[in-house]
C-alpha positions as CSV (number, residue, x, y, z in Angstrom):
1,M,0.4,0.0,-0.2
2,D,1.2,3.5,-1.0
3,E,2.4,6.1,1.8
4,M,-0.3,8.3,3.0
5,K,1.4,12.2,3.5
6,T,-0.1,15.1,4.1
7,L,1.1,18.2,2.5
8,T,-0.5,22.3,2.7
9,Y,0.0,24.3,0.9
10,N,-0.3,27.7,0.9
11,V,-3.7,29.3,-0.9
12,I,-4.2,33.2,-2.3
13,Y,-7.2,34.3,-1.5
14,E,-8.5,37.5,-3.5
15,G,-12.1,39.3,-3.5
16,D,-14.8,40.1,-1.4
17,D,-19.0,39.2,-0.8
18,E,-19.8,41.4,-3.5
19,R,-17.6,40.2,-6.6
20,G,-16.6,37.0,-5.7
21,W,-13.7,34.9,-5.0
22,S,-10.6,33.5,-6.4
23,A,-8.2,32.2,-4.8
24,F,-4.5,30.2,-6.5
25,V,-1.4,28.4,-5.4
26,P,2.1,29.7,-5.8
27,D,3.2,26.3,-4.9
28,L,1.2,24.3,-7.8
29,P,0.8,27.0,-11.1
30,G,-2.4,26.7,-13.1
31,V,-4.4,25.3,-9.5
32,A,-7.3,28.2,-9.6
33,A,-10.5,28.0,-8.0
34,A,-13.3,30.8,-7.9
35,G,-17.0,31.2,-6.2
36,D,-19.2,33.5,-5.0
37,T,-18.6,33.6,-1.3
38,R,-14.7,32.4,0.4
39,D,-16.7,29.1,1.5
40,E,-17.0,27.8,-2.0
41,T,-13.6,28.9,-3.3
42,R,-11.6,26.5,-0.6
43,E,-14.3,23.7,-1.1
44,L,-13.6,24.5,-4.8
45,M,-9.6,24.6,-4.1
46,H,-9.1,21.8,-1.4
47,R,-10.9,19.4,-4.8
48,A,-9.1,21.2,-7.6
49,I,-5.4,20.9,-5.5
50,E,-6.8,17.3,-5.0
51,L,-7.1,16.9,-8.5
52,H,-3.7,18.1,-9.4
53,I,-2.1,16.6,-7.5
54,N,-3.5,13.0,-8.2
55,G,-2.8,13.6,-11.8
56,M,0.7,14.7,-10.9
57,L,1.2,11.1,-9.3
58,E,-0.8,8.8,-12.1
59,D,1.5,10.8,-14.9
60,G,4.9,9.8,-12.5
61,I,5.0,13.8,-12.5
62,A,6.7,14.5,-8.4
63,I,4.9,16.8,-6.2
64,P,6.8,19.7,-5.2
65,E,6.6,20.5,-1.4
66,P,5.3,23.1,0.1
67,T,7.7,26.3,0.0
68,P,8.0,28.2,3.5
69,T,5.5,31.6,2.6
70,F,5.1,34.6,5.0
71,V,2.4,37.4,4.2
72,E,3.2,40.6,5.1
73,P,0.6,43.6,4.7
74,M,3.2,46.7,3.9
75,S,1.5,50.4,2.9
76,V,3.3,52.8,1.0
77,D,2.6,56.6,0.2
78,A,0.7,57.2,-3.6
79,A,0.6,60.8,-5.2
80,A,-2.9,61.6,-5.0
């Protein structure tokens, strides 16, 4: 039996509840999801990541390790 390994990827969410949400995974190029709410987008993203990784395994492609990431808000002044 194949050994299971839990991988934790950073998911970047953009949007709001008025316009909808989108998300992507920097470590998995091309994996993205969009939904009306962040919860819906999270569920769709979870499925998209699983499908992507399972497809990579079926094709014999190495699964990338998650990259440690630090996100920090940064304010800058801009001319009006």
